[in-house]
N, C-alpha and C positions, 0 to 999 in steps of 0.2 A: 541476171546481173548484167549482160551484155548489152541487152535490149537499151536498156539505162544510161547505158556507156554513152551510146552515139545521140541519147537524147541531150539540147543543150539545155543547162541549169538555166530556172527563171527566177527572178523576186517579187515574188505579189505583194502590197502592201493594202488593206483593208480599212476601213476606221471610220468612228460612228460616233462624231460631238453628242449626243444625246446617250451614248454607252450600253448603244443596241449591239449586242455582238454577232447577235443573226446579219443584221447588215453590214459591221464588220466582215464577217466572211464568204460573204455570196456571191466575192468573185473566185472562190477559192479551186482549181482540182485538182484532185490527187497528190494532196503535196506529202512530201518526203520529210518535212522536218516545222516547225512552227516557233513561232517567240508571240509572246502577249507582252503588252503592256497596257493594263489598267488602271483602275481609280481605286483607292481604299477602297471605297463603300461596295463597291461591286466586286472588287479582284476574287476573291473567294467563289460565288456565282461563277465568275465570265470561267475562270479555271477547268470545273465539273464539266460547264456546257459545251469546252471547247472538246475537253475530251471526249464526250458523250456526239459526238457531232464526227469526232476524228478517233475512233479508237488502237491506241497500238502507234501511232505516229507522236515521235519524239520531239515533246514540246519543251521550251522551259519560259518563265515568265515572272513579270517584280511589276511593282506601282512606281507609275511615272508615264510623263508626258510621252508621246512616240512625234514623228513626223517622215513626210516624202515632202510633198511641195509645199502642203500645211502642217502648220504644228494640232496635234489633237492634246488641250491641257488636260478636260475633266473627260473626256469620257473614254474609249477605248482604241488600240489600233495592234491588228497583228501583219506578221512579217511571214510569211509561207515564204520556201524554197523549194521547187520539184524538179525535176529533170535531171537523171544525173549525176543526185547528190549523193552520201553515205552518212549517215547522220547517228549519234550515238550522244543522249541526255542522260545526266543521271546527277547525283548532287552527292554535296561533302556536308556533312554536319557537323555540330559544335563549335561550329569557326570562329568561337569569342576564346574557346579552352582547349579544342584538341583537334582540328581539319585532318591531320597528320594520320587520323588513327581507321582513316577510311578511303587515305590512299588509293585500298589496291583497286577498288571500285573506277578511278582513272585508268591506270594502268593498265587492267583486263580490258576498257576501254580503246582504247589508245590499239592496242594489239587486233582486239574483232575489228576495227577500222582500219587498221594498216597502211596508216598516214606516213606520210615524209611530212617536211619542212615542204616543200616547191607546190603540194598539195592540199595541204590539209590545216585548217584553224581552230583553234580553242574559241568560243567565243561563253563568256559569263557572266549573270547576274548574282551580285552579294547583297548579304543582310547588314553588313557592315566589319568591322577588323578584318581590312581589304587586305594591308599590307603583309597579314601573319598568312592570308587565304589563298595570297597571289604566292608568296613565298612557299607555300605548304606544294600549289601548283605545278608551281614554275622543278619543283626537284624531279618530278615526273615528266612534264612536257619537254623538259632540256635534253632527256635522253635521244630523245624522237628530233631536236632543233624544231619541235613545232612551236608555233607563236601564239599571243592570246591578246584577245580583244576584250574590253567590257565593260560596266559600270553598275554600281551601286542606285537601287531601287528605296523606295521610300518605305516607313511603315513598319519595320524589321524581317518582311515576309517576302520570302522567292516561291515557286513551283516549279517543278519537274514532276513530265509525264501524267500530267494529271492530280497531284498530288501537293500540297503547301505544305512547305516547311518556313521556319525559324529561326534564328542562328545557324544561316545557310551558306552556300553560296550552290547554288544550280550552274551547270555546265553544260555545253554540247562540243562535239569533236566534230567538223565539217567537214569533207573530205569531197572534193571536188573533182569530180571522175570526168573532166574535161577541158581539165589544165590547171594552172597556177593558180594560189591565192597570195599577197600580199599584205602587209599591213603597215599601218601608216602613223604617225602621230602628231599634229598641228601646235606647232606653240605658238601665240601671237601677242609674245614678251619679249622684250630683250633688255640688257641691264639697263638701271637706270644709277650715274654715276656711279664712281669707285668704292663704294660701298663693301667691307665683309666683316661680320658678324661671327661670331662664337656663342655659339645658344648654350645656355646655363639656366641653374636651376628649373629644369621644365619637369612637366608632370606627362607623363607618357602614355598613363590611362585615358587622359582626359584632353590628351592631345596643345597642353598648356606651354605654351614659354613665356621663363618669366625674365629673363635678360638674354640681352646681347651686350659682349662685351662687357661682363658687369655691369649695367645699367639696367635698370627698367626698364623689358622691353618695349611698355606702350609710350615711352618717355620718349625713346630712341625713336619711333616711328614718329611721334608728334614732331620732334625739333627737327628731324628732316622736313616732313614735306607741312608742317604750317598747318595741322588739323586738330579739330577738337574731338571727343570721345566718340560722338554722334557721328562724327563724319569718320572716323576711322573705316566701319562695316561698308558703309562704298566707293569709299576712297580703293579699296583692298580690288574692284573691278578693273582700276588705272594699273596701282601698285603693288603690286602682292609678294611674297617671298619667294625665293628661289632658292633650291639646294641644289648644290652644281653631285654632279652623279657621274662621273667620267668625262666623257664630253658632251650630255646633256644638261639639260636642268630641269630637275622635275621642282612643279609650280604649286605652290600652298596659301591657300586666301584661309584670308581674317574670317573666323566668324563672328567670333564677340570680343568685347575687352573684359578679362576678369581680374576686376584690384585693376594693379600695375602692370598684369600682367596681359597677356593676348591667348586668348583661346581660337585655333585656326582645326583645318577640316579636315587633317591630314598630320601623323606625327611627326613631333620634332624629338630627336633625343639630343642631350649633353652631348658638348662637345661637336655636334654638327656644323656646316660652315654654312650659312647661309649670305645670300647677295640681297640687293633691291633690284625689282624689276620695275618698269613701265612700259604701257602698253604701244605696242608697233603699229603700223600701217595694216590692218588687219585688214581690209580689201583688198589689197596688192599680196599681204599671205596665204590669201584662201586660194587667190588664183595660182598663185606661183604650186599650191598645193596639185589642185587640177589640171595643171599642164604636166605635173611630174607622172603623177597617177596617168596619162592620155598617154605620157611617153612608155612608161612600160611596160601599160598592158592597151594597146591601137582599140583590142577586142575585149568587154567587157561585159558579163552577165549580169553584176548585182554590186552594189557598194554600201554594206552595213557598218554604221558609222555611232559612236557615243557622244554626245553632244555637252558639256558639261552646265549644269544650268546657268551658272554664274555668266557664262560666256551667250546662252541666251538670254537672259535678264539685260546685260550691257547690249549684245545687239537689235534687242527689242528697243531698248531705250532711245534708242539711234537710228532704228527706224531700217537697221539691215539686214533683220530675221528672214523675212520675206525674201529680200533678193537673194538674201547667202542659202536660200531654198533653191530659187531659182536655180543659181551659179552653180551648184550641186546638181542640182537633175540635170546638166549638161553629161553628166559621166554616163546617160541612162536611168537605170532605175538606181534609185538611192534612197534609203530608206532609214530610221536609227531612235536612238530614245536621247534624252532628257534627262543625264545620271546625276547622282549628288556626289561622282568621283567618277571617273574614269581609267579604268586599265590597261595595262601596254603591256606587255610581256610579266615581268615580275615587278614593272614597276607601279604606283598608286599617287594617281597627279592629280592637283586644281586645273581648275581656267582653262584647261584643252578641248583639245578635239583625237578621238584614237577612229580608225577605223580599218574594214577590211576590205580587202577588193579581189573579188574572184572574174578567173580571164572566161 
């Protein structure tokens, strides 16, 4: 183990646009942790092959796009950590009903890794019911002040250590034997006007906002922004809702129009206070994030990030996605997942970027 500690941590990203896993892993040597991001058709086969190629190496996986300096939309991407990391990967099952039933697994893994807030992070891939899953995980992590970064995969499946799970959250506790870790969240939106709404007639199970300040939610959104029913779904890229959370704002994307109500990608409860947001100067904000990371970590082994699908769509539409990945590559080894929702400690957010930096 001592020998491993002197080794410098490395992150490797391999991909195959054609979905050939052997091609994606061809440059991986002695991995200590693996993350798989695959497509729905090949996910199960990829999970099996990865376990066969690297038996016993801790791994988590989900269905989703991945990237380093390029995006893999349909194929397969694999991220490998090696050198001086200590990792435990596992799963909490039944996230839609009772993830707390499995919390002892996480508690035991925290003890085995022996991590602290300074050198350890939890990375998770979830199938859904994120808010409940994160609250559960946080109860164990907060005792050791360990941060979390993660995201939601597609098609309701995740993997851990070569097995497929539905209705579950796969997680990995990663301890950096060579230095610190730190998590970041990037928000490219700011308040629009002085609007403050109290949500009511919400349907928690289906993430629906029925009314805002006592008026139908759809009508309120339309009257402020002068958009048609069809335009609401693309306008959420520019003007999502925000939920005030202490000093922080959680972004809430609109998923669809449901009669006079609005269905979202994140749960809103009765009496939640919401504001309206607008897109800021995202290129300047990204630059600020990169500068902050460089200031905090003059030397970086790896950056793992989760970018929202809506950010990916927005950046792609504005021909910025490629430049964004090149800008982030200035940090060194940067790779990540395009998620259906981003996790940051105990928070589930939309239209954001969350990342963890390893010294």
